[in-house]
C-alpha positions in Angstrom: 0.0 0.1 0.0 1.0 3.6 -0.4 2.0 5.8 2.6 -0.9 7.3 4.3 1.3 9.6 6.3 -0.1 13.2 5.7 2.4 16.0 4.9 1.1 19.5 4.8 2.9 21.4 2.1 1.8 24.9 2.3 2.0 26.9 -1.0 2.0 30.4 -2.3 -1.6 31.7 -2.7 -4.3 34.3 -2.0 -7.8 33.4 -0.7 -10.3 32.6 -3.4 -14.1 31.8 -2.9 -16.4 31.0 -0.1 -17.9 27.5 0.5 -21.2 29.0 1.5 -21.8 30.7 -1.9 -22.6 27.3 -3.6 -25.0 24.6 -2.8 -25.0 20.9 -3.3 -27.9 20.8 -5.8 -29.3 17.3 -6.4 -26.0 15.6 -4.9 -26.6 12.9 -2.4 -26.3 14.2 1.2 -23.7 12.9 3.6 -23.9 12.8 7.4 -21.1 12.0 9.8 -20.5 10.6 13.3 -17.3 10.5 15.4 -16.1 8.3 18.1 -12.7 8.0 19.8 -10.7 5.1 20.8 -7.3 4.8 22.7 -4.7 2.0 22.1 -3.5 0.2 25.2 0.4 0.4 25.1 0.9 -2.0 27.9 4.4 -1.3 29.3 5.7 0.2 26.1 6.1 3.9 25.3 4.9 4.2 21.6 6.7 6.4 19.3 4.4 9.4 18.3 6.9 12.2 17.5 6.3 11.6 13.8 2.5 11.6 14.1 2.5 8.0 12.5 4.1 9.5 9.4 6.4 6.4 9.2 3.7 3.7 9.7 2.0 1.2 7.4 -1.4 -0.5 7.6 -1.4 -4.2 6.8 -3.5 -5.2 3.7 -6.1 -6.8 5.9 -6.4 -3.7 8.1 -5.8 -5.7 11.2 -2.4 -4.3 12.3 -0.5 -1.1 12.1 3.3 -1.2 11.9 4.9 2.1 13.2 8.6 2.7 12.8 10.5 3.8 16.0 13.7 5.3 14.9 15.1 5.7 18.4 15.0 1.8 18.8 15.2 1.1 15.1 12.2 -1.2 15.4 8.6 -1.6 14.3 5.8 -1.3 16.8 3.0 -3.7 16.0 -0.5 -2.6 16.9 -3.6 -4.7 16.9 -6.3 -2.3 15.6 -9.2 -4.8 16.4 -8.1 -5.2 20.1 -6.6 -1.7 20.2 -3.5 -2.8 21.9 0.3 -2.9 21.4 1.4 -6.4 20.4 5.1 -6.4 20.1 8.3 -4.5 19.1 10.1 -6.0 16.1 13.8 -5.0 16.2 16.2 -4.6 13.2 19.9 -4.2 12.9 21.2 -0.9 11.5 24.6 -2.1 10.2 26.2 -5.3 9.2 25.1 -8.2 7.1 21.6 -8.0 8.5 21.5 -4.2 8.5 18.8 -2.2 7.0 20.7 1.2 6.9 18.1 4.0 6.7 14.6 2.5 7.2 12.2 5.1 5.6 10.5 4.4 3.3 9.4 0.8 4.1 6.5 -1.2 2.5 4.8 -4.2 3.7 4.9 -7.2 1.4 2.2 -9.6 2.3 2.0 -10.9 5.9 5.5 -12.0 6.6 7.9 -9.6 4.9 8.7 -6.0 4.3 10.8 -4.0 1.7 13.2 -1.4 3.4 14.2 1.1 0.8 15.6 4.1 2.8 18.7 3.7 0.6 18.0 2.6 -2.9 21.6 1.1 -3.1 21.0 -1.1 -0.1 17.3 -1.8 -0.6 16.3 -5.3 0.6 13.5 -7.5 1.7 13.4 -8.6 5.3 11.2 -11.0 7.4 9.6 -9.9 10.8 12.5 -11.5 12.5 14.8 -8.9 11.3 16.5 -11.3 8.8 17.5 -10.1 5.3 15.9 -12.4 2.7 16.9 -10.7 -0.6 18.7 -7.6 -1.9 16.6 -5.6 -4.4 18.7 -4.2 -7.2 16.7 -1.0 -7.8 19.6 1.3 -8.0 21.4 -0.9 -10.7 18.4 -0.8 -12.9 18.0 3.0 -12.5 21.7 3.5 -13.2 21.5 1.5 -16.3 18.6 3.5 -17.6 20.4 6.8 -17.2 17.2 8.2 -15.6 19.2 9.7 -12.7 21.8 11.4 -14.9 22.4 15.1 -14.2 21.5 14.8 -10.4 18.0 13.6 -10.7 16.6 11.8 -7.6 14.2 8.8 -7.4 12.1 7.8 -4.3 9.9 4.7 -4.2 6.3 5.6 -3.5 4.6 2.3 -3.9 5.1 -1.4 -4.5 2.8 -2.4 -7.4 0.2 -4.7 -5.9 0.2 -8.3 -7.1 3.7 -8.0 -8.7 7.1 -9.0 -7.5 10.0 -6.3 -7.5 8.0 -3.7 -9.4 7.7 -0.2 -8.0 6.3 3.2 -8.8 8.0 6.5 -7.7 8.7 10.1 -8.9 11.9 11.2 -10.4 12.8 14.9 -9.4 15.4 17.4 -10.4 17.5 19.2 -7.8 14.9 22.0 -7.6 12.0 19.6 -7.1 10.1 21.4 -9.8 10.2 18.7 -12.5 8.5 15.6 -11.5 7.9 12.5 -13.6 6.2 9.2 -12.7 8.5 6.2 -13.1 7.7 2.5 -13.1 10.6 0.3 -12.3 10.6 -3.4 -13.2 13.6 -5.0 -11.4 13.2 -8.6 -12.8 13.0 -7.3 -16.4 15.6 -4.4 -15.6 13.3 -1.9 -17.4 12.3 1.7 -16.5 9.1 3.2 -17.9 8.6 6.9 -18.0 5.2 8.3 -17.6 5.0 12.0 -18.2 2.4 14.2 -16.3 2.0 17.2 -18.7 -1.3 18.3 -17.1 0.6 18.8 -13.9 3.1 21.2 -15.7 1.2 24.2 -14.4 2.0 23.2 -10.8 5.3 25.0 -11.5 3.2 28.4 -11.2 3.2 27.4 -7.5 6.8 27.1 -6.9 8.7 29.7 -4.8 12.4 29.7 -4.4 14.1 31.4 -1.4 17.5 33.0 -1.6 19.8 33.8 1.1 23.1 35.6 0.6 22.7 35.2 -3.2 22.3 31.4 -2.9 19.2 29.2 -3.1 18.3 28.4 0.7 14.9 26.7 0.2 11.9 25.8 -1.9 8.0 25.7 -1.6 6.5 23.3 -4.1 3.3 21.8 -4.7 2.4 18.1 -3.6 2.0 15.1 -6.0 0.5 12.1 -4.4 0.2 8.3 -5.5 -2.5 5.9 -4.3 -2.5 2.3 -5.6 -5.2 0.7 -3.5 -8.6 -0.3 -4.9 -9.6 -0.4 -8.5 -7.2 2.1 -9.9 -3.6 3.5 -9.6 -4.3 7.3 -9.0 -1.8 10.2 -9.1 -3.3 13.4 -7.7 -2.1 16.8 -6.5 -2.9 19.4 -3.8 -3.5 22.3 -6.0 -6.1 21.5 -8.8 -9.1 19.3 -8.6 -7.9 16.8 -11.1 -6.0 13.6 -11.2 -4.4 11.0 -13.4 -5.5 7.4 -13.7 -3.0 4.8 -14.7 -4.0 2.4 -17.4 -1.9 -0.8 -17.0 -3.0 -2.3 -20.2 -1.8 0.6 -22.3 1.0 1.6 -19.8 -0.5 5.2 -20.1 -2.4 7.8 -18.1 -5.8 9.3 -18.4 -6.6 12.7 -16.8 -9.9 13.2 -14.9 -11.1 16.8 -14.0 -13.9 17.5 -11.4 -16.0 20.4 -10.6 -16.7 21.1 -6.9 -19.8 23.0 -5.7 -18.4 23.6 -2.3 -14.9 25.0 -2.9 -12.7 26.5 -5.5 -11.4 24.0 -8.0 -7.8 25.2 -7.7 -5.6 27.5 -5.9 -4.9 31.0 -7.3 -1.3 31.6 -8.5 0.6 34.1 -6.3 3.8 35.8 -7.1 6.8 36.7 -6.7 8.5 33.6 -7.9 11.4 34.1 -5.3 11.7 35.6 -1.9 14.8 36.5 0.2 13.6 36.3 3.8 12.0 33.8 6.1 9.3 36.3 6.9 8.3 36.5 3.4 8.2 32.7 3.0 6.2 32.5 6.1 3.6 34.9 4.7 3.3 32.7 1.6 2.8 29.7 3.7 0.0 31.4 5.6 -1.8 32.7 2.5 -1.5 29.3 0.9 -3.4 27.6 3.7 -6.4 29.8 3.3 -6.8 28.5 -0.2 -8.2 24.9 -1.0 -5.9 22.1 -0.3 -6.7 18.7 -1.9 -5.3 15.7 -0.2 -4.6 12.1 -1.4 -7.5 9.5 -2.1 -8.5 6.9 0.3 -9.9 3.4 -0.8 -12.6 1.9 1.2 -12.9 -1.8 0.3 -16.1 -2.2 2.3 -18.1 0.3 0.2 -15.9 0.2 -2.8 -15.6 4.0 -2.8 -12.9 6.4 -2.8 -12.8 9.3 -0.2 -10.7 12.4 -0.4 -10.2 15.3 2.2 -9.6 18.8 1.4 -9.3 21.8 3.7 -9.2 25.4 4.1 -7.9 27.3 7.2 -6.8 30.6 8.5 -3.4 31.0 10.0 -2.1 33.0 13.0 1.4 33.3 14.4 1.7 31.7 17.9 4.6 32.3 20.3 5.7 29.5 22.6 8.9 29.4 24.8 10.3 32.3 22.7 9.7 30.5 19.5 7.2 31.6 16.8 5.3 29.2 14.6 2.2 29.2 12.4 -1.0 27.7 13.8 -4.1 26.9 11.7 -7.3 28.3 12.9 -10.9 28.3 11.6 -10.3 25.0 9.8 -12.9 23.8 7.3 -12.6 20.2 6.3 -14.4 18.8 3.3 -14.9 15.2 2.2 -15.5 14.2 -1.5 -16.8 10.7 -2.3 -16.0 8.9 -5.7 -17.3 5.5 -6.9 -14.8 2.8 -7.8 -14.5 4.1 -11.3 -13.4 7.5 -9.9 -16.7 9.2 -10.8 -17.5 11.9 -8.3 -20.6 11.0 -6.2 -21.0 13.9 -3.7 -19.2 16.2 -1.4 -19.8 17.8 2.1 -18.1 19.8 4.7 -17.3 17.7 7.7 -18.3 20.0 10.8 -17.2 17.5 13.3 -13.5 18.0 12.2 -12.0 21.2 13.4 -8.3 20.5 12.9 -6.5 19.5 9.7 -6.1 15.6 9.6 -2.6 14.5 9.7 -2.3 10.8 9.4 -5.3 8.7 8.5 -6.5 5.5 6.8 -9.7 3.5 6.1 -10.6 0.5 8.2 -14.0 -1.3 8.5 -15.8 1.4 6.5 -14.7 4.3 8.6 -11.8 6.8 8.3 -9.4 6.5 11.3 -7.6 9.7 12.1 -4.6 9.8 14.4 -4.9 11.7 17.5 -2.2 12.2 20.1 -4.0 12.0 23.4 -1.6 13.2 26.0 1.1 11.2 24.5 -1.0 8.2 24.1 -1.9 6.7 20.7 -5.5 7.3 19.8 -7.8 7.6 16.8 -10.8 9.6 16.0 -13.1 7.4 13.8 -15.2 9.2 11.2 -18.2 7.2 10.0 -20.0 8.3 6.9 -23.7 7.8 6.1 -25.6 8.6 2.9 
């Protein structure tokens, strides 16, 4: 499965539109209910500092595997029993060493791919034993796709295949992104261009300090491989790509929201020279619509997608200043298994931006840190 960790990349933008100015017309109405559950950690102190950003859900939805970088181990959580099961340790160095652990991907019920370093990517069992080295780096080097300093990161293991992966190649500025399929057994690399996403460059801001590049703000491209389709989406426009495996090609789908703007509004300048200017861009970007990745619900055979808008204020704590989202409006869009839009609604029960979430048993489970204990808010959806 693809990572469900939720990363908020705030972009350059000015406010646009009001959700109250439109109505749902004849679309099916949604209603929501919430409940909260707490995981029993036993005697363990679970690692929550990354907000479950380095965690994977098992294909059957029974277990959550959370990477603890302090102990270099996986914390196995039983989601039916809501309790900690065990800690699975791994070695960092040596013949059985994993090296850098993130990202990792569950492979069936008894093994994982650890690909923090492509050069040392390998498959391990849950005893921490290396089963097989995966020659991803060799295939990429042979293809020349990384010439000129381009970088590749695995985003997903292709379901039902062995040693075949999807990921994005980016240049050093992170502006140019291309979907790549790597077939390790056949030692082939397939490039899948995303021309409809070229306009995302309008939302790219470069920060300079002392005449040198010191940072970037870029749009987010997301890959979702669960369900009936492989989907590539972005957080700026209300559109996505669907991968067609029989043709090894991509199909663009565009949607019209009745509740929110269908895209962010380009904001310039293209470059800034101070942290303050970059923070202002982040703040204005949050006020615009932000589309998140799709979620597959195998119970209802539907896709869900959160989107949100929020105001931002500067908060001071212990002498440090940071941006805090306020007046958050969270929306949910529902698609059928063919990615046709069914309906959309604001979710009044959600007043903060969801950070890490997944679907289990027909509900969306949203991570909640409850006084340093692992909890979830579960959002049930009724038509």
